[in-house]
Phi, psi and omega in degrees: 000316179298320180297323179295319178296322179298321179297317179297319181297317180296318179297319180296317179297320180298315179298319179299318179295321178299318178297326181288324183283318184295138177291148181281130177280096183271354183241010179277258178281345182291132178271145182299129187279357181206163171239147181234133174232149179237131179242124180169168180280123180133189180241132179306127011258008184258127182231144181257018177213175174298147190229146178241127174259126179245130182249124178249121177278146179211176180057037175076013180284132180259154180304327183289347183277349184237157176231137184243130176239138173239117184052046175070007176253126180290135177237162179241087181291157179265121182264140178266184185290342179270014180060045177225158179213162179235140174240120184259134177245100186266333184260154180291137178159182179248125185243138177246112182258123184240114181248128185235128174270154183293338180276003177105345178291139181215158178215135180242127178235139178253135180235122178250118180254115183242109183259347180244149179289157176302155178289170182296134178283142174267149184232130174242140180240020179066229182279354182285138177265118182305135178088347180269152178283144179215145175262359178261158176298145179247125179250118177260139179229127179262145180195171167086354178284151182229146177208158181298318183272005182078163184272127179279313179192171174249147179227160184222162169209155182241123180059234181262012181291171177284157176288137179231147181283138178278140178275121181055034177063022183233153176220122180252129178251114187241359180243174179303132189203139175207087184197176175267139175252123180259135182225138175213164178261147176238125183277170177293340177276357177091005179280144182258129185281178178294140185277131171255150179227151180214128177282134181230133179226118179231131180214129185239359179281138179277138182283162177275155178285140179290159177274122185258136180228152177235146185282355179207158179265135179281156176244109182061029180085358181256145177242128178278344173232161179291120182286149177240124181257144177225170182215160178233118183234117182277141178279138179225172179296147177108196183293156180293137180261134180244150176263133179242123182235145179224123180249121184246126173281113186292343180269309184268350184065014176289139184238131172245136180238158178210144176245124184062019172203149181263124179304139182269142175284125186261339184210171179297150178158188179244127188228158171234131182247124178240131183224137172211169178242151179210134180271177185289347176276350181100001178285133184246146181295146180286329182270155180225127176272127182219132178208157176247146183229124173253114187244127176215102183245354185265150172287157175302144178264130179242126179238130175244113183251115181268150175296324175237089188287157173054036181241138175262343180241115187222152173264325180211142180220143178221133184239133173254124183251127181236128175243121187239124174190136183291336184238049186276141173264119184296321183289348181262015176261125185237130179240127175234126183203155174274352178271196183241124176281111186266346178227139176286168177298131182222135179281122178235097180070246183257017182210164172256147179214158175207172180229145178228135176243150182242112184249340184277147174284153176106200185284136180241145180227158180205134178217136181228138177227139180214149179221135182262183183297332181276000180088005177287132184244154177214129178233131178230134179235135180256144178281173181282163180208166179238147185279132172200114187244007182278133177276151173297152178258136181240133179228124179246123181241153177105343180217156173244147182295131176080005184266152177250137183241136180267001179228163175302148182241153177242125186253138177233125181244132181229124180239130182226142175189146180294326181242044184295137175259102185295337180285349182240035173244121186232141176235118182242143173238113183056041175084355179243154181300130183285126182245357180212141181273348181258124179252114184248337187272139177297144177159178176267137184226145172227120175259130185232121181245124179238140178209157181211137178268181183292339179274357181092001176290131185243154174213152182212142180217134181230149174223137175246136181206170182227136170254115186226084181276333179285330182077214183262132176247126180242127180238128176286130187283326183255073182300332182287358179274340188301128176053033182242161171272121188241135177234011183298135178281154178051046183286124178233091178297154180206167181227148172256133186244132175244124179196143176282338180261151173302137187245140176240134178281122178272323181197132170251106189258131172234114185055039177080358181255137177290135180237154175290150185223171177213145181267145168222098185059240180264019182242145178233131183237156169295139187290313182252143181299153176291133182243340183276131178275156178117194180294135186225137176234139183230136176209161183228134179239121184232166180214133180267176185291344178272359179094000178285136180244153180209136176242131181289167172295154180276117181268124182241141175200166179254122184255122183218114178243004181268140178286154176302142180256126181257131177252144180236131180243143173104351181256145176273189183295337180269012184057044179234156179211138179287150180301136178098341179276155184273138175243134181225150174233143178207160179267134183299321178259122185290344178280346176286160183229151173281139170261312178210142171228114183240122178248117179052041175086358180249128180285133184264158176287143183247059184275333186234160177295325178249134181241131183233155174226146179220145179060044171290150183296142178302147178126192184273138180227152181234126176251130175244113189243134175229130180221158182217144176260181186291338179273358179094001177289137186239150174235131177233110189230143179237127184234131176245126179222173186225136174260121182257153179285156180270126177274154174303152186298317181296318180295320181296320179296321180296316181298317180295319180297317180295327178292329184275327184269116178289140183243147177288346183259021181300320182296320179293323180295323180290327180284333182234070182296326182294319179297321179295318178298315178299323179295318179295317180298315180298318179297319179299315180297318182296315180296320180297315180297318182293320178294322178294318179296319179297321179295316180296320182294320180294328179288317181292327180284000000 
């Protein structure tokens, strides 16, 4: 019976636990214990004004049965007698209202209070430049606006039109268009954002070709005057239309372009003119105006080139006649002369030419006439002349070409000719008119004499020379080395050379030996540094292009780069010395000096070149030595040595003997050093006692 009750108890507990674990069905037969209403401008849950949430309890629900949280913070609303309460949301923000019934039923409501309009929308137009004309479609995309309730959509309007919603936040303009597009964001709370605007211009119609006019009519394609072209372009709706013109020189391929103006033809030639129109959107007219222009407005050019030009007095004359014109008529060229035409008219490139020679004495005449296809005429007549072919003679005295003078020079110039033209005789010194025949100042000089006679015969004579009274100047670069003790590393003595003439180094001497050298501008240095210590002398021997030689003063100094050498006397190879023996230190070079001598931390007196010590205490000692030579080279040396005690002679002999005789027990001695020391001490005592006994015995006897 008891067992039966236990079974019932276990079953009851199990059922109770199942009820506790299973969730309560609060939405089955259970009726909602409250109603919620929201009052404010907007659509639940987004409001564009302050909002009031009202909670109505029903189905017997008491205020104590529910708990209210706002943004996870518990609040205690005030309930009225009708079992209702209000929660007011005055500030902008997002609120999460959580209502919980004691039986587990709960409800969460979100309230978004938006008191400010959305921020300004950003607009991107891709590669399109706002306000510029384009013939391609323009796609505008809005983005970037922000609002508390988030952005519901973007809308746009054009001009005074109604606002329209953008599809996927985009607006594509594919037709002719010239206006402002306004765009703004609309939040979920219904608030309208700040308006952004962007100018958009799209035009796809092709412009008409302008009407082209010319100020004259061509004859057979030729213009006797330079033509001037003009145009008439009517303004129409849409982007501004511009005229584009290109003028091509068919001979040189040179191209001139113009926008809203037609390039003007500046000279005779053959040209092609191409004109079209294009608007600011890039649309180009389908038609193209094209014409060719042959322009020839110049008279034929006649050139008479004499073998001796511009002369009235000649011995022999020869004339080359050139007639130049692109449209020349050969039969319309007429030559009249007292000379002889030795060549017929011949076309050479872009011109006709012939030659006439004058062999007869007396007055000579020449006349040429030419006419081109356009009827342009040219007549040239030459005056008479007399033959004279002798050049004036020029003589320069007092100087020779290329020579250098160590004293002032006096120059004399003489020019002679039967038909000398005094107005065309010039004497220049270094490019300036010569005003003095005496040259006293050092420098490089060029005298240039030019002359021409009345027949046009010219002559010229030049001389180059140098006045060098100073000669060669040699300056030693390292003046501080003279008569000094020098310890500088990598020493390369050098000289600076001053000379008007190019200078060659004959010898760079160091201690009388020639050394290799190198130039740096006007300075010459020994190539490799001096390495030998001791007395050193340096000199330089040079020679200029005029043959002048110069040797510098001999620079002497003492070169020393070795540190002082310290010698130590009295120590063995192990840096040891027996007590009572003398230890000495001295400098190898007697000209070197001690700076400091410190023994075991005490500075010693430096009265002598050699310093000695005797009867130093047994044990370890430290010497700190500093020395300097006359060139400033220093030695800093530290020596550690040891003073050992003196052993009795017999013991010492035994020790020496043992050191000399190899033993089979060396390994054992090395393994047991203490036993070996005890053995030596015992042996020493034994020998001492035996020697003492022998001494006593000898006295008694």
